[in-house]
Each structure stands twice: as C-alpha cells, then as structure tokens.
N, CA, C and O atoms as a CHARMM CRD file, in Angstrom:
* protein
*
  384
    1    1 MET  N      0.82900  -1.17700   0.00000 PROA 1      0.00000
    2    1 MET  CA     0.00000   0.00000   0.00000 PROA 1      0.00000
    3    1 MET  C      0.87500   1.24200   0.00000 PROA 1      0.00000
    4    1 MET  O      1.90200   1.29000   0.67800 PROA 1      0.00000
    5    2 TYR  N      0.48100   2.20400  -0.73100 PROA 2      0.00000
    6    2 TYR  CA     1.24800   3.43100  -0.81300 PROA 2      0.00000
    7    2 TYR  C      0.97600   4.33000   0.38700 PROA 2      0.00000
    8    2 TYR  O     -0.15300   4.38100   0.87700 PROA 2      0.00000
    9    3 HSD  N      1.98800   5.03300   0.86200 PROA 3      0.00000
   10    3 HSD  CA     1.78000   5.95200   1.99100 PROA 3      0.00000
   11    3 HSD  C      0.81300   7.07000   1.62000 PROA 3      0.00000
   12    3 HSD  O      0.18400   7.66100   2.49800 PROA 3      0.00000
   13    4 HSD  N      0.69100   7.36100   0.34700 PROA 4      0.00000
   14    4 HSD  CA    -0.22200   8.40200  -0.14600 PROA 4      0.00000
   15    4 HSD  C     -1.69000   8.05900   0.14200 PROA 4      0.00000
   16    4 HSD  O     -2.54700   8.94100   0.10000 PROA 4      0.00000
   17    5 TRP  N     -1.98200   6.80000   0.43200 PROA 5      0.00000
   18    5 TRP  CA    -3.35300   6.38200   0.66700 PROA 5      0.00000
   19    5 TRP  C     -3.81500   6.67300   2.09700 PROA 5      0.00000
   20    5 TRP  O     -4.97500   6.42900   2.43100 PROA 5      0.00000
   21    6 TYR  N     -2.91800   7.19300   2.94800 PROA 6      0.00000
   22    6 TYR  CA    -3.25400   7.39500   4.36000 PROA 6      0.00000
   23    6 TYR  C     -3.24500   8.86800   4.73200 PROA 6      0.00000
   24    6 TYR  O     -2.35600   9.61300   4.31800 PROA 6      0.00000
   25    7 ASP  N     -4.23300   9.28700   5.51200 PROA 7      0.00000
   26    7 ASP  CA    -4.35500  10.65900   5.98000 PROA 7      0.00000
   27    7 ASP  C     -3.28100  10.92400   7.03500 PROA 7      0.00000
   28    7 ASP  O     -3.13100  10.14900   7.97900 PROA 7      0.00000
   29    8 LEU  N     -2.53800  12.01500   6.87400 PROA 8      0.00000
   30    8 LEU  CA    -1.46200  12.34900   7.80400 PROA 8      0.00000
   31    8 LEU  C     -1.97900  12.72000   9.19400 PROA 8      0.00000
   32    8 LEU  O     -1.27800  12.51400  10.18400 PROA 8      0.00000
   33    9 THR  N     -3.17500  13.25500   9.28000 PROA 9      0.00000
   34    9 THR  CA    -3.72900  13.68900  10.56100 PROA 9      0.00000
   35    9 THR  C     -4.30300  12.52500  11.34600 PROA 9      0.00000
   36    9 THR  O     -4.02600  12.38000  12.53700 PROA 9      0.00000
   37   10 THR  N     -5.10000  11.69500  10.68900 PROA 10     0.00000
   38   10 THR  CA    -5.80500  10.61700  11.39500 PROA 10     0.00000
   39   10 THR  C     -5.11100   9.26600  11.28600 PROA 10     0.00000
   40   10 THR  O     -5.33100   8.38500  12.11600 PROA 10     0.00000
   41   11 GLY  N     -4.27800   9.10100  10.27000 PROA 11     0.00000
   42   11 GLY  CA    -3.63300   7.80600  10.04600 PROA 11     0.00000
   43   11 GLY  C     -4.53700   6.79400   9.37300 PROA 11     0.00000
   44   11 GLY  O     -4.13200   5.65500   9.13700 PROA 11     0.00000
   45   12 GLU  N     -5.74300   7.19500   9.06700 PROA 12     0.00000
   46   12 GLU  CA    -6.68500   6.27700   8.43500 PROA 12     0.00000
   47   12 GLU  C     -6.48700   6.23500   6.92800 PROA 12     0.00000
   48   12 GLU  O     -6.06400   7.20900   6.30600 PROA 12     0.00000
   49   13 ARG  N     -6.80300   5.08600   6.36600 PROA 13     0.00000
   50   13 ARG  CA    -6.69500   4.94100   4.91400 PROA 13     0.00000
   51   13 ARG  C     -7.80800   5.72700   4.24300 PROA 13     0.00000
   52   13 ARG  O     -8.98900   5.52900   4.53000 PROA 13     0.00000
   53   14 THR  N     -7.41500   6.61900   3.34500 PROA 14     0.00000
   54   14 THR  CA    -8.38400   7.44400   2.61000 PROA 14     0.00000
   55   14 THR  C     -8.22100   7.27900   1.10300 PROA 14     0.00000
   56   14 THR  O     -8.91400   7.93900   0.32800 PROA 14     0.00000
   57   15 ASP  N     -7.31500   6.40900   0.68900 PROA 15     0.00000
   58   15 ASP  CA    -7.05200   6.16300  -0.73100 PROA 15     0.00000
   59   15 ASP  C     -6.64100   7.41600  -1.48200 PROA 15     0.00000
   60   15 ASP  O     -6.96700   7.57500  -2.65900 PROA 15     0.00000
   61   16 GLY  N     -5.92200   8.31000  -0.80400 PROA 16     0.00000
   62   16 GLY  CA    -5.36200   9.48300  -1.46400 PROA 16     0.00000
   63   16 GLY  C     -6.14200  10.76200  -1.29500 PROA 16     0.00000
   64   16 GLY  O     -5.76700  11.78200  -1.87200 PROA 16     0.00000
   65   17 THR  N     -7.21500  10.74800  -0.52800 PROA 17     0.00000
   66   17 THR  CA    -7.96300  11.98000  -0.29700 PROA 17     0.00000
   67   17 THR  C     -7.62000  12.52100   1.08600 PROA 17     0.00000
   68   17 THR  O     -7.10900  11.79200   1.93600 PROA 17     0.00000
   69   18 GLY  N     -7.90200  13.79600   1.30500 PROA 18     0.00000
   70   18 GLY  CA    -7.64400  14.38900   2.61300 PROA 18     0.00000
   71   18 GLY  C     -6.21000  14.88900   2.72400 PROA 18     0.00000
   72   18 GLY  O     -5.59500  15.24100   1.71700 PROA 18     0.00000
   73   19 ASN  N     -5.68300  14.92300   3.92400 PROA 19     0.00000
   74   19 ASN  CA    -4.34100  15.43100   4.21400 PROA 19     0.00000
   75   19 ASN  C     -3.32500  14.31600   3.99000 PROA 19     0.00000
   76   19 ASN  O     -2.98800  13.58100   4.91800 PROA 19     0.00000
   77   20 THR  N     -2.84300  14.19400   2.76500 PROA 20     0.00000
   78   20 THR  CA    -1.91800  13.10700   2.42900 PROA 20     0.00000
   79   20 THR  C     -0.55100  13.64600   2.04200 PROA 20     0.00000
   80   20 THR  O     -0.40100  14.82200   1.70900 PROA 20     0.00000
   81   21 LYS  N      0.42500  12.78300   2.08900 PROA 21     0.00000
   82   21 LYS  CA     1.79200  13.12200   1.71100 PROA 21     0.00000
   83   21 LYS  C      1.92800  12.96000   0.20600 PROA 21     0.00000
   84   21 LYS  O      1.35900  12.04300  -0.38700 PROA 21     0.00000
   85   22 SER  N      2.68900  13.86300  -0.40600 PROA 22     0.00000
   86   22 SER  CA     2.97100  13.66600  -1.82200 PROA 22     0.00000
   87   22 SER  C      3.90200  12.47100  -1.94600 PROA 22     0.00000
   88   22 SER  O      4.57900  12.09000  -0.99100 PROA 22     0.00000
   89   23 CYS  N      3.92200  11.90400  -3.10300 PROA 23     0.00000
   90   23 CYS  CA     4.69600  10.68100  -3.28900 PROA 23     0.00000
   91   23 CYS  C      5.68100  10.85900  -4.43800 PROA 23     0.00000
   92   23 CYS  O      5.27500  11.16400  -5.56000 PROA 23     0.00000
   93   24 PRO  N      6.99100  10.66900  -4.16700 PROA 24     0.00000
   94   24 PRO  CA     7.95200  10.79400  -5.26100 PROA 24     0.00000
   95   24 PRO  C      7.79300   9.69600  -6.30800 PROA 24     0.00000
   96   24 PRO  O      8.29800   9.81800  -7.42400 PROA 24     0.00000
   97   25 GLY  N      7.10000   8.63800  -5.95000 PROA 25     0.00000
   98   25 GLY  CA     6.88800   7.54300  -6.89100 PROA 25     0.00000
   99   25 GLY  C      5.58000   7.64000  -7.64000 PROA 25     0.00000
  100   25 GLY  O      5.04300   6.63100  -8.09700 PROA 25     0.00000
  101   26 THR  N      5.06000   8.86000  -7.77000 PROA 26     0.00000
  102   26 THR  CA     3.76200   9.06400  -8.40400 PROA 26     0.00000
  103   26 THR  C      3.67000   8.41500  -9.78100 PROA 26     0.00000
  104   26 THR  O      2.60900   7.91600 -10.15600 PROA 26     0.00000
  105   27 ASN  N      4.73900   8.41300 -10.52000 PROA 27     0.00000
  106   27 ASN  CA     4.68600   7.87100 -11.87900 PROA 27     0.00000
  107   27 ASN  C      5.06200   6.39300 -11.96000 PROA 27     0.00000
  108   27 ASN  O      5.01500   5.79900 -13.03700 PROA 27     0.00000
  109   28 PHE  N      5.43000   5.80500 -10.84300 PROA 28     0.00000
  110   28 PHE  CA     5.73000   4.37000 -10.85400 PROA 28     0.00000
  111   28 PHE  C      4.43100   3.60100 -11.02000 PROA 28     0.00000
  112   28 PHE  O      3.45100   3.90300 -10.34000 PROA 28     0.00000
  113   29 PHE  N      4.39900   2.63900 -11.88500 PROA 29     0.00000
  114   29 PHE  CA     3.25800   1.74800 -12.07100 PROA 29     0.00000
  115   29 PHE  C      1.96100   2.49000 -12.35000 PROA 29     0.00000
  116   29 PHE  O      0.88800   2.01700 -11.97600 PROA 29     0.00000
  117   30 GLY  N      2.04200   3.63600 -12.99700 PROA 30     0.00000
  118   30 GLY  CA     0.84900   4.32700 -13.45000 PROA 30     0.00000
  119   30 GLY  C      0.21600   5.30000 -12.48400 PROA 30     0.00000
  120   30 GLY  O     -0.84000   5.85000 -12.79800 PROA 30     0.00000
  121   31 GLY  N      0.79400   5.54000 -11.34500 PROA 31     0.00000
  122   31 GLY  CA     0.25300   6.54200 -10.42300 PROA 31     0.00000
  123   31 GLY  C     -0.01100   6.02000  -9.03200 PROA 31     0.00000
  124   31 GLY  O      0.25900   4.86100  -8.71800 PROA 31     0.00000
  125   32 ASN  N     -0.55500   6.91700  -8.18700 PROA 32     0.00000
  126   32 ASN  CA    -0.80200   6.62100  -6.77600 PROA 32     0.00000
  127   32 ASN  C     -2.17600   6.05800  -6.48200 PROA 32     0.00000
  128   32 ASN  O     -2.45200   5.69200  -5.33900 PROA 32     0.00000
  129   33 THR  N     -3.03500   5.97800  -7.46400 PROA 33     0.00000
  130   33 THR  CA    -4.40500   5.56200  -7.18100 PROA 33     0.00000
  131   33 THR  C     -4.48200   4.06800  -6.89000 PROA 33     0.00000
  132   33 THR  O     -3.61500   3.29000  -7.28700 PROA 33     0.00000
  133   34 VAL  N     -5.53200   3.69900  -6.19400 PROA 34     0.00000
  134   34 VAL  CA    -5.76700   2.28400  -5.90600 PROA 34     0.00000
  135   34 VAL  C     -5.94600   1.52700  -7.22500 PROA 34     0.00000
  136   34 VAL  O     -5.43600   0.41900  -7.39300 PROA 34     0.00000
  137   35 GLU  N     -6.66800   2.13600  -8.14400 PROA 35     0.00000
  138   35 GLU  CA    -6.90500   1.49200  -9.43800 PROA 35     0.00000
  139   35 GLU  C     -5.59000   1.24600 -10.18900 PROA 35     0.00000
  140   35 GLU  O     -5.38600   0.17300 -10.75700 PROA 35     0.00000
  141   36 ALA  N     -4.69700   2.25000 -10.18800 PROA 36     0.00000
  142   36 ALA  CA    -3.40900   2.09200 -10.87000 PROA 36     0.00000
  143   36 ALA  C     -2.59200   0.98600 -10.21300 PROA 36     0.00000
  144   36 ALA  O     -1.95700   0.19000 -10.90500 PROA 36     0.00000
  145   37 ALA  N     -2.60500   0.93100  -8.89800 PROA 37     0.00000
  146   37 ALA  CA    -1.86100  -0.11900  -8.18900 PROA 37     0.00000
  147   37 ALA  C     -2.40800  -1.49500  -8.53600 PROA 37     0.00000
  148   37 ALA  O     -1.64000  -2.41900  -8.80200 PROA 37     0.00000
  149   38 GLU  N     -3.74200  -1.64000  -8.53600 PROA 38     0.00000
  150   38 GLU  CA    -4.35500  -2.93400  -8.84300 PROA 38     0.00000
  151   38 GLU  C     -4.07600  -3.36600 -10.27800 PROA 38     0.00000
  152   38 GLU  O     -3.80100  -4.53900 -10.53100 PROA 38     0.00000
  153   39 GLN  N     -4.14500  -2.41800 -11.22500 PROA 39     0.00000
  154   39 GLN  CA    -3.97700  -2.75400 -12.63900 PROA 39     0.00000
  155   39 GLN  C     -2.52000  -2.96900 -13.03300 PROA 39     0.00000
  156   39 GLN  O     -2.24300  -3.67600 -14.00200 PROA 39     0.00000
  157   40 ASN  N     -1.59500  -2.37700 -12.30400 PROA 40     0.00000
  158   40 ASN  CA    -0.19500  -2.43500 -12.71100 PROA 40     0.00000
  159   40 ASN  C      0.68000  -3.16500 -11.69600 PROA 40     0.00000
  160   40 ASN  O      1.14400  -4.27300 -11.96400 PROA 40     0.00000
  161   41 PHE  N      0.90600  -2.56000 -10.54800 PROA 41     0.00000
  162   41 PHE  CA     1.82300  -3.12200  -9.56400 PROA 41     0.00000
  163   41 PHE  C      1.32800  -4.44800  -8.98300 PROA 41     0.00000
  164   41 PHE  O      2.04700  -5.44600  -9.02100 PROA 41     0.00000
  165   42 ILE  N      0.10900  -4.46600  -8.44700 PROA 42     0.00000
  166   42 ILE  CA    -0.41500  -5.68200  -7.82000 PROA 42     0.00000
  167   42 ILE  C     -0.56600  -6.79300  -8.85100 PROA 42     0.00000
  168   42 ILE  O     -0.34200  -7.96000  -8.53200 PROA 42     0.00000
  169   43 LEU  N     -0.93400  -6.45600 -10.06100 PROA 43     0.00000
  170   43 LEU  CA    -1.03200  -7.44000 -11.13500 PROA 43     0.00000
  171   43 LEU  C      0.32500  -8.10800 -11.37900 PROA 43     0.00000
  172   43 LEU  O      0.40200  -9.32700 -11.53200 PROA 43     0.00000
  173   44 LEU  N      1.39100  -7.30500 -11.41400 PROA 44     0.00000
  174   44 LEU  CA     2.72900  -7.86900 -11.61200 PROA 44     0.00000
  175   44 LEU  C      3.12200  -8.80800 -10.47200 PROA 44     0.00000
  176   44 LEU  O      3.67500  -9.88200 -10.70700 PROA 44     0.00000
  177   45 ILE  N      2.83400  -8.40000  -9.24400 PROA 45     0.00000
  178   45 ILE  CA     3.15300  -9.23800  -8.08400 PROA 45     0.00000
  179   45 ILE  C      2.37300 -10.54600  -8.14900 PROA 45     0.00000
  180   45 ILE  O      2.93200 -11.61700  -7.91000 PROA 45     0.00000
  181   46 THR  N      1.09900 -10.46300  -8.46700 PROA 46     0.00000
  182   46 THR  CA     0.25900 -11.65900  -8.56700 PROA 46     0.00000
  183   46 THR  C      0.78500 -12.61600  -9.62900 PROA 46     0.00000
  184   46 THR  O      0.81800 -13.82700  -9.41200 PROA 46     0.00000
  185   47 GLN  N      1.19200 -12.08600 -10.76400 PROA 47     0.00000
  186   47 GLN  CA     1.73800 -12.92700 -11.83600 PROA 47     0.00000
  187   47 GLN  C      3.04400 -13.59000 -11.40200 PROA 47     0.00000
  188   47 GLN  O      3.26500 -14.76800 -11.68400 PROA 47     0.00000
  189   48 GLN  N      3.89900 -12.85100 -10.72700 PROA 48     0.00000
  190   48 GLN  CA     5.16800 -13.41400 -10.26700 PROA 48     0.00000
  191   48 GLN  C      4.94100 -14.51600  -9.23500 PROA 48     0.00000
  192   48 GLN  O      5.60500 -15.55200  -9.27200 PROA 48     0.00000
  193   49 LEU  N      4.01200 -14.29500  -8.32700 PROA 49     0.00000
  194   49 LEU  CA     3.71800 -15.31800  -7.31900 PROA 49     0.00000
  195   49 LEU  C      3.15200 -16.57900  -7.96200 PROA 49     0.00000
  196   49 LEU  O      3.48100 -17.69100  -7.55100 PROA 49     0.00000
  197   50 ALA  N      2.30400 -16.40600  -8.96600 PROA 50     0.00000
  198   50 ALA  CA     1.71700 -17.55900  -9.64800 PROA 50     0.00000
  199   50 ALA  C      2.77900 -18.36600 -10.38900 PROA 50     0.00000
  200   50 ALA  O      2.67100 -19.58800 -10.49900 PROA 50     0.00000
  201   51 ALA  N      3.79600 -17.68800 -10.89400 PROA 51     0.00000
  202   51 ALA  CA     4.84700 -18.35900 -11.65900 PROA 51     0.00000
  203   51 ALA  C      5.96700 -18.89900 -10.76700 PROA 51     0.00000
  204   51 ALA  O      6.84200 -19.61600 -11.25300 PROA 51     0.00000
  205   52 TYR  N      5.95600 -18.56700  -9.47300 PROA 52     0.00000
  206   52 TYR  CA     7.03500 -18.95900  -8.56800 PROA 52     0.00000
  207   52 TYR  C      7.09300 -20.46200  -8.42200 PROA 52     0.00000
  208   52 TYR  O      6.09000 -21.11100  -8.12700 PROA 52     0.00000
  209   53 SER  N      8.26300 -21.00300  -8.62800 PROA 53     0.00000
  210   53 SER  CA     8.43900 -22.45000  -8.47700 PROA 53     0.00000
  211   53 SER  C      9.63000 -22.73600  -7.56800 PROA 53     0.00000
  212   53 SER  O     10.41700 -23.64900  -7.81900 PROA 53     0.00000
  213   54 GLY  N      9.74300 -21.95400  -6.52700 PROA 54     0.00000
  214   54 GLY  CA    10.84000 -22.11600  -5.57000 PROA 54     0.00000
  215   54 GLY  C     10.64100 -23.33400  -4.69800 PROA 54     0.00000
  216   54 GLY  O      9.82100 -24.20200  -4.99900 PROA 54     0.00000
  217   55 PRO  N     11.39500 -23.39300  -3.61600 PROA 55     0.00000
  218   55 PRO  CA    11.31700 -24.56100  -2.74100 PROA 55     0.00000
  219   55 PRO  C      9.92700 -24.70900  -2.12300 PROA 55     0.00000
  220   55 PRO  O      9.22900 -23.72500  -1.87800 PROA 55     0.00000
  221   56 ALA  N      9.54900 -25.94800  -1.88000 PROA 56     0.00000
  222   56 ALA  CA     8.25600 -26.22900  -1.26500 PROA 56     0.00000
  223   56 ALA  C      8.24900 -25.72800   0.17500 PROA 56     0.00000
  224   56 ALA  O      9.30500 -25.62200   0.80000 PROA 56     0.00000
  225   57 PRO  N      7.08700 -25.42400   0.69600 PROA 57     0.00000
  226   57 PRO  CA     7.01300 -24.98900   2.08700 PROA 57     0.00000
  227   57 PRO  C      7.55900 -26.05900   3.02800 PROA 57     0.00000
  228   57 PRO  O      7.46300 -27.25600   2.75400 PROA 57     0.00000
  229   58 VAL  N      8.12000 -25.61500   4.11800 PROA 58     0.00000
  230   58 VAL  CA     8.65900 -26.54200   5.10600 PROA 58     0.00000
  231   58 VAL  C      7.50300 -27.22800   5.81100 PROA 58     0.00000
  232   58 VAL  O      6.55500 -26.57500   6.24700 PROA 58     0.00000
  233   59 THR  N      7.58400 -28.53300   5.92100 PROA 59     0.00000
  234   59 THR  CA     6.53500 -29.28200   6.60500 PROA 59     0.00000
  235   59 THR  C      7.08200 -29.84300   7.90900 PROA 59     0.00000
  236   59 THR  O      8.29200 -29.99900   8.07000 PROA 59     0.00000
  237   60 GLN  N      6.19500 -30.14100   8.82200 PROA 60     0.00000
  238   60 GLN  CA     6.58600 -30.71500  10.10200 PROA 60     0.00000
  239   60 GLN  C      7.11600 -32.12700   9.85700 PROA 60     0.00000
  240   60 GLN  O      6.50400 -32.91100   9.13100 PROA 60     0.00000
  241   61 VAL  N      8.24600 -32.43900  10.46200 PROA 61     0.00000
  242   61 VAL  CA     8.81600 -33.77100  10.31800 PROA 61     0.00000
  243   61 VAL  C      8.82700 -34.46200  11.66800 PROA 61     0.00000
  244   61 VAL  O      8.86400 -33.80800  12.71000 PROA 61     0.00000
  245   62 GLU  N      8.79500 -35.76600  11.64600 PROA 62     0.00000
  246   62 GLU  CA     8.86200 -36.55400  12.87200 PROA 62     0.00000
  247   62 GLU  C     10.29700 -36.53300  13.38800 PROA 62     0.00000
  248   62 GLU  O     11.23600 -36.55300  12.59200 PROA 62     0.00000
  249   63 PRO  N     10.48300 -36.49400  14.70900 PROA 63     0.00000
  250   63 PRO  CA    11.85000 -36.51800  15.25000 PROA 63     0.00000
  251   63 PRO  C     12.52800 -37.83700  14.92800 PROA 63     0.00000
  252   63 PRO  O     11.86900 -38.86100  14.75200 PROA 63     0.00000
  253   64 LEU  N     13.85100 -37.80200  14.85200 PROA 64     0.00000
  254   64 LEU  CA    14.61400 -39.02800  14.59800 PROA 64     0.00000
  255   64 LEU  C     14.50800 -39.99300  15.76600 PROA 64     0.00000
  256   64 LEU  O     14.47400 -41.21000  15.58400 PROA 64     0.00000
  257   65 TYR  N     14.45500 -39.43300  16.97000 PROA 65     0.00000
  258   65 TYR  CA    14.29800 -40.25300  18.17100 PROA 65     0.00000
  259   65 TYR  C     13.83500 -39.38100  19.32400 PROA 65     0.00000
  260   65 TYR  O     13.92100 -38.15500  19.26200 PROA 65     0.00000
  261   66 VAL  N     13.34900 -40.01400  20.36600 PROA 66     0.00000
  262   66 VAL  CA    12.93500 -39.32200  21.57700 PROA 66     0.00000
  263   66 VAL  C     13.82300 -39.83100  22.69300 PROA 66     0.00000
  264   66 VAL  O     14.03900 -41.03700  22.81700 PROA 66     0.00000
  265   67 ALA  N     14.33900 -38.92400  23.50700 PROA 67     0.00000
  266   67 ALA  CA    15.23000 -39.31500  24.60600 PROA 67     0.00000
  267   67 ALA  C     14.66500 -38.82500  25.92900 PROA 67     0.00000
  268   67 ALA  O     14.03100 -37.77100  25.98600 PROA 67     0.00000
  269   68 ASP  N     14.89100 -39.58200  26.98500 PROA 68     0.00000
  270   68 ASP  CA    14.50700 -39.20500  28.34300 PROA 68     0.00000
  271   68 ASP  C     15.77200 -38.76000  29.05900 PROA 68     0.00000
  272   68 ASP  O     16.70200 -39.55100  29.21900 PROA 68     0.00000
  273   69 VAL  N     15.82100 -37.49700  29.49400 PROA 69     0.00000
  274   69 VAL  CA    17.01900 -36.94000  30.12000 PROA 69     0.00000
  275   69 VAL  C     17.19700 -37.53800  31.51500 PROA 69     0.00000
  276   69 VAL  O     16.29900 -37.43800  32.35200 PROA 69     0.00000
  277   70 GLN  N     18.35900 -38.16100  31.77100 PROA 70     0.00000
  278   70 GLN  CA    18.64200 -38.82400  33.04100 PROA 70     0.00000
  279   70 GLN  C     19.72900 -38.12900  33.85200 PROA 70     0.00000
  280   70 GLN  O     20.20800 -38.67700  34.84500 PROA 70     0.00000
  281   71 ILE  N     20.12000 -36.93100  33.43900 PROA 71     0.00000
  282   71 ILE  CA    21.10200 -36.14200  34.19900 PROA 71     0.00000
  283   71 ILE  C     20.44400 -34.82300  34.57600 PROA 71     0.00000
  284   71 ILE  O     19.38300 -34.48400  34.05400 PROA 71     0.00000
  285   72 ASP  N     21.07400 -34.07400  35.48500 PROA 72     0.00000
  286   72 ASP  CA    20.46900 -32.82800  35.95700 PROA 72     0.00000
  287   72 ASP  C     20.23800 -31.82500  34.83600 PROA 72     0.00000
  288   72 ASP  O     19.19200 -31.17600  34.79600 PROA 72     0.00000
  289   73 GLU  N     21.19000 -31.68800  33.93100 PROA 73     0.00000
  290   73 GLU  CA    21.06900 -30.72400  32.84200 PROA 73     0.00000
  291   73 GLU  C     21.81000 -31.24200  31.61500 PROA 73     0.00000
  292   73 GLU  O     22.96600 -31.65500  31.70200 PROA 73     0.00000
  293   74 LEU  N     21.13800 -31.21500  30.48700 PROA 74     0.00000
  294   74 LEU  CA    21.72900 -31.69300  29.23500 PROA 74     0.00000
  295   74 LEU  C     21.78700 -30.54700  28.24900 PROA 74     0.00000
  296   74 LEU  O     20.77400 -29.89800  27.98900 PROA 74     0.00000
  297   75 ASN  N     22.97000 -30.29000  27.69400 PROA 75     0.00000
  298   75 ASN  CA    23.13500 -29.25900  26.67200 PROA 75     0.00000
  299   75 ASN  C     22.88400 -29.85800  25.29800 PROA 75     0.00000
  300   75 ASN  O     23.49600 -30.85900  24.92600 PROA 75     0.00000
  301   76 VAL  N     21.99300 -29.25200  24.55900 PROA 76     0.00000
  302   76 VAL  CA    21.75700 -29.64400  23.16300 PROA 76     0.00000
  303   76 VAL  C     22.52700 -28.63900  22.31600 PROA 76     0.00000
  304   76 VAL  O     22.31100 -27.43300  22.42700 PROA 76     0.00000
  305   77 ARG  N     23.42000 -29.13400  21.47400 PROA 77     0.00000
  306   77 ARG  CA    24.32900 -28.26200  20.72800 PROA 77     0.00000
  307   77 ARG  C     23.99000 -28.22800  19.23900 PROA 77     0.00000
  308   77 ARG  O     23.33900 -29.12900  18.71100 PROA 77     0.00000
  309   78 ALA  N     24.44400 -27.17500  18.58400 PROA 78     0.00000
  310   78 ALA  CA    24.18000 -26.97800  17.15700 PROA 78     0.00000
  311   78 ALA  C     24.90400 -28.01300  16.29700 PROA 78     0.00000
  312   78 ALA  O     24.43800 -28.35300  15.20900 PROA 78     0.00000
  313   79 GLN  N     26.01800 -28.50300  16.77200 PROA 79     0.00000
  314   79 GLN  CA    26.82900 -29.48800  16.05600 PROA 79     0.00000
  315   79 GLN  C     27.26400 -30.57400  17.04200 PROA 79     0.00000
  316   79 GLN  O     27.23400 -30.34700  18.25100 PROA 79     0.00000
  317   80 PRO  N     27.66100 -31.72900  16.55600 PROA 80     0.00000
  318   80 PRO  CA    28.12900 -32.79300  17.45500 PROA 80     0.00000
  319   80 PRO  C     29.56200 -32.52700  17.94100 PROA 80     0.00000
  320   80 PRO  O     30.50000 -33.23200  17.56900 PROA 80     0.00000
  321   81 SER  N     29.70300 -31.51100  18.76300 PROA 81     0.00000
  322   81 SER  CA    31.01200 -31.12000  19.28100 PROA 81     0.00000
  323   81 SER  C     30.81200 -30.45200  20.63600 PROA 81     0.00000
  324   81 SER  O     29.84400 -29.71800  20.83000 PROA 81     0.00000
  325   82 SER  N     31.71400 -30.70000  21.56400 PROA 82     0.00000
  326   82 SER  CA    31.59300 -30.10800  22.89800 PROA 82     0.00000
  327   82 SER  C     31.84700 -28.60600  22.90000 PROA 82     0.00000
  328   82 SER  O     31.57000 -27.94100  23.89900 PROA 82     0.00000
  329   83 VAL  N     32.35900 -28.06600  21.82100 PROA 83     0.00000
  330   83 VAL  CA    32.59200 -26.62100  21.73700 PROA 83     0.00000
  331   83 VAL  C     31.56000 -25.91300  20.85100 PROA 83     0.00000
  332   83 VAL  O     31.62000 -24.69400  20.68600 PROA 83     0.00000
  333   84 ALA  N     30.61500 -26.66800  20.28400 PROA 84     0.00000
  334   84 ALA  CA    29.56700 -26.06400  19.44500 PROA 84     0.00000
  335   84 ALA  C     28.60500 -25.26200  20.30900 PROA 84     0.00000
  336   84 ALA  O     28.48900 -25.50600  21.51000 PROA 84     0.00000
  337   85 ALA  N     27.92700 -24.31900  19.70300 PROA 85     0.00000
  338   85 ALA  CA    26.98600 -23.46100  20.41800 PROA 85     0.00000
  339   85 ALA  C     25.86000 -24.28400  21.03500 PROA 85     0.00000
  340   85 ALA  O     25.35100 -25.22400  20.42400 PROA 85     0.00000
  341   86 ILE  N     25.48100 -23.91300  22.25700 PROA 86     0.00000
  342   86 ILE  CA    24.35700 -24.55500  22.93300 PROA 86     0.00000
  343   86 ILE  C     23.07300 -23.91000  22.41400 PROA 86     0.00000
  344   86 ILE  O     22.90300 -22.69300  22.49700 PROA 86     0.00000
  345   87 VAL  N     22.17400 -24.73200  21.88000 PROA 87     0.00000
  346   87 VAL  CA    20.92000 -24.20100  21.33300 PROA 87     0.00000
  347   87 VAL  C     19.74800 -24.40500  22.28000 PROA 87     0.00000
  348   87 VAL  O     18.71100 -23.75500  22.14700 PROA 87     0.00000
  349   88 LYS  N     19.91900 -25.31800  23.24700 PROA 88     0.00000
  350   88 LYS  CA    18.84000 -25.59500  24.18400 PROA 88     0.00000
  351   88 LYS  C     19.40400 -26.36600  25.36700 PROA 88     0.00000
  352   88 LYS  O     20.36000 -27.12500  25.21400 PROA 88     0.00000
  353   89 GLN  N     18.82100 -26.17800  26.54300 PROA 89     0.00000
  354   89 GLN  CA    19.19500 -26.96100  27.71500 PROA 89     0.00000
  355   89 GLN  C     17.96600 -27.68700  28.22800 PROA 89     0.00000
  356   89 GLN  O     16.89300 -27.10000  28.37100 PROA 89     0.00000
  357   90 LEU  N     18.13900 -28.98400  28.50400 PROA 90     0.00000
  358   90 LEU  CA    17.04100 -29.81000  28.99100 PROA 90     0.00000
  359   90 LEU  C     17.33100 -30.25900  30.41100 PROA 90     0.00000
  360   90 LEU  O     18.46300 -30.62300  30.73000 PROA 90     0.00000
  361   91 ASN  N     16.31700 -30.23700  31.26400 PROA 91     0.00000
  362   91 ASN  CA    16.47100 -30.68100  32.64700 PROA 91     0.00000
  363   91 ASN  C     16.08700 -32.14400  32.79200 PROA 91     0.00000
  364   91 ASN  O     15.44300 -32.71400  31.91200 PROA 91     0.00000
  365   92 ARG  N     16.48900 -32.75800  33.92000 PROA 92     0.00000
  366   92 ARG  CA    16.19200 -34.17800  34.19700 PROA 92     0.00000
  367   92 ARG  C     14.70000 -34.44200  33.99600 PROA 92     0.00000
  368   92 ARG  O     13.85100 -33.66500  34.43200 PROA 92     0.00000
  369   93 GLY  N     14.40300 -35.55700  33.32700 PROA 93     0.00000
  370   93 GLY  CA    13.02400 -35.98700  33.12700 PROA 93     0.00000
  371   93 GLY  C     12.35300 -35.40000  31.88000 PROA 93     0.00000
  372   93 GLY  O     11.27100 -35.83900  31.49100 PROA 93     0.00000
  373   94 ALA  N     12.99300 -34.41100  31.25900 PROA 94     0.00000
  374   94 ALA  CA    12.39300 -33.80400  30.06200 PROA 94     0.00000
  375   94 ALA  C     12.42100 -34.78600  28.90800 PROA 94     0.00000
  376   94 ALA  O     13.35900 -35.57100  28.76900 PROA 94     0.00000
  377   95 GLU  N     11.40400 -34.73700  28.09500 PROA 95     0.00000
  378   95 GLU  CA    11.40000 -35.51300  26.85600 PROA 95     0.00000
  379   95 GLU  C     11.52000 -34.54500  25.70300 PROA 95     0.00000
  380   95 GLU  O     10.80600 -33.54500  25.64000 PROA 95     0.00000
  381   96 SER  N     12.41400 -34.84200  24.80200 PROA 96     0.00000
  382   96 SER  CA    12.56700 -33.96800  23.65500 PROA 96     0.00000
  383   96 SER  C     13.12800 -34.74400  22.50000 PROA 96     0.00000
  384   96 SER  O     13.33500 -34.18500  21.42300 PROA 96     0.00000
C-alpha cells in the first residue's frame, strides 16, 4: 500500500484523499491511485507469485528419536562437538 493512501492527521486509509503526503513515486506503475496499483503493480506481483516455483514450504517432520534426560542438565548443541553453540538446555526428566 502506498503511503499516499493514508491521511497524515488521522492515520486512516483514505485512498489518497484528505491530508496526504505527496509521493515521489507518483509515476511508478501508473500513479498513486488504488486502481493504478491494482492494474499495474499488484497485477505484476500476482503474476510473479503464480509463476514462482521455488522450494516447497517446510513441513513438520517426525523426530529421529525421543530421549529421556537422566542427568540434571543436558546441553543440546548446534553441532556434534563439545565446543559447538548450545541451542537448548534440557532438565532431568524432560522428553525432547
């Protein structure tokens, strides 16, 4: 949405009427109007999204295993190394 669509005094969307800020991008995509945005800019975005064939959304995966913590505190690390960053700490009895 263009900032030109909002009233400077009330902050409400007025679609370019009332006390609005001028826009240096007035000539981008055919103007500041809602109609120009829908016919030009939003249309381009919609077409690009429809054509997008990037990676699939991430889905929830089942854990590799479940462990029962039997020590007072267990450090879960980013890598299998005692010097790797700790990403989580689990207390005795926790399941994760």
